[in-house]
C-alpha positions as CSV (number, residue, x, y, z in Angstrom):
1,M,14.0,-11.3,-13.9
2,K,13.1,-10.3,-18.0
3,Q,13.3,-14.3,-18.7
4,L,12.2,-15.4,-15.6
5,V,7.9,-13.6,-15.6
6,E,8.2,-14.2,-19.8
7,S,8.6,-17.5,-19.1
8,A,5.9,-18.6,-17.0
9,L,4.2,-16.0,-18.4
10,P,3.3,-16.6,-22.3
11,N,2.4,-13.8,-24.3
12,T,3.7,-11.2,-21.7
13,E,6.4,-8.7,-22.7
14,V,8.4,-7.6,-19.9
15,V,10.6,-3.9,-19.4
16,V,12.8,-4.0,-16.7
17,E,14.5,-0.9,-15.1
18,G,16.3,0.2,-12.4
19,E,19.8,-1.0,-10.5
20,G,21.4,-2.5,-7.5
21,C,17.8,-4.0,-5.7
22,N,15.3,-1.7,-6.9
23,F,13.4,-2.1,-10.8
24,Q,10.4,-1.1,-12.1
25,L,8.6,-3.5,-14.5
26,T,6.4,-2.7,-17.0
27,L,4.3,-5.9,-18.4
28,V,2.6,-5.9,-21.3
29,S,0.2,-8.4,-21.8
30,D,-3.6,-8.5,-22.7
31,E,-3.9,-12.3,-20.0
32,L,-2.6,-10.3,-17.4
33,M,-5.1,-7.2,-18.0
34,A,-7.7,-9.3,-18.1
35,L,-7.4,-10.1,-14.5
36,A,-8.2,-7.7,-11.4
37,P,-5.1,-5.1,-10.5
38,V,-4.0,-7.2,-7.1
39,K,-4.8,-10.7,-9.1
40,R,-1.6,-8.8,-11.9
41,Q,0.5,-8.3,-8.8
42,Q,0.2,-11.0,-7.1
43,Q,1.1,-13.5,-9.9
44,V,4.0,-11.9,-10.7
45,Y,5.4,-11.4,-6.7
46,A,4.9,-15.3,-6.5
47,L,7.2,-15.9,-9.9
48,L,10.1,-12.7,-7.8
49,N,9.5,-14.1,-4.0
50,E,12.7,-16.2,-3.8
51,A,15.1,-13.6,-4.7
52,I,12.6,-11.3,-2.8
53,T,13.0,-13.1,0.0
54,S,17.0,-13.8,-0.1
55,G,17.4,-9.7,-0.7
56,A,18.4,-9.7,-4.5
57,I,15.2,-7.7,-5.0
58,H,14.3,-5.1,-3.0
59,A,11.8,-2.9,-4.1
60,V,9.9,-3.6,-7.1
61,T,6.9,-1.4,-8.8
62,M,4.8,-2.4,-11.3
63,K,2.5,-1.0,-14.5
64,F,0.4,-2.8,-15.9
65,F,-0.1,-2.1,-20.0
66,S,-2.6,-4.3,-22.7
67,V,-0.9,-4.7,-25.9
68,A,-3.1,-2.2,-28.0
69,D,-2.7,0.3,-24.9
70,W,1.5,-0.2,-25.1
71,Q,1.7,0.1,-28.9
72,A,-0.2,4.1,-28.7
73,Q,1.8,5.0,-25.4
74,S,4.8,3.8,-28.0
75,Q,4.1,6.0,-30.6
């Protein structure tokens, strides 16, 4: 999942947490933060649609951060 999202969305760092088929994604991207919240989620769901449809992923929650916000939180 991490590789899929990072390869499709350049300049995006993805942290994946969870197990089984329930996951939380933390996405760090200035480009995604420039979009409306719904548009951000739509872009990520479009990438994961096949895995969601197949049942490999049951639930996904997402948190979005700008690079600066992520660095500030990590300190």
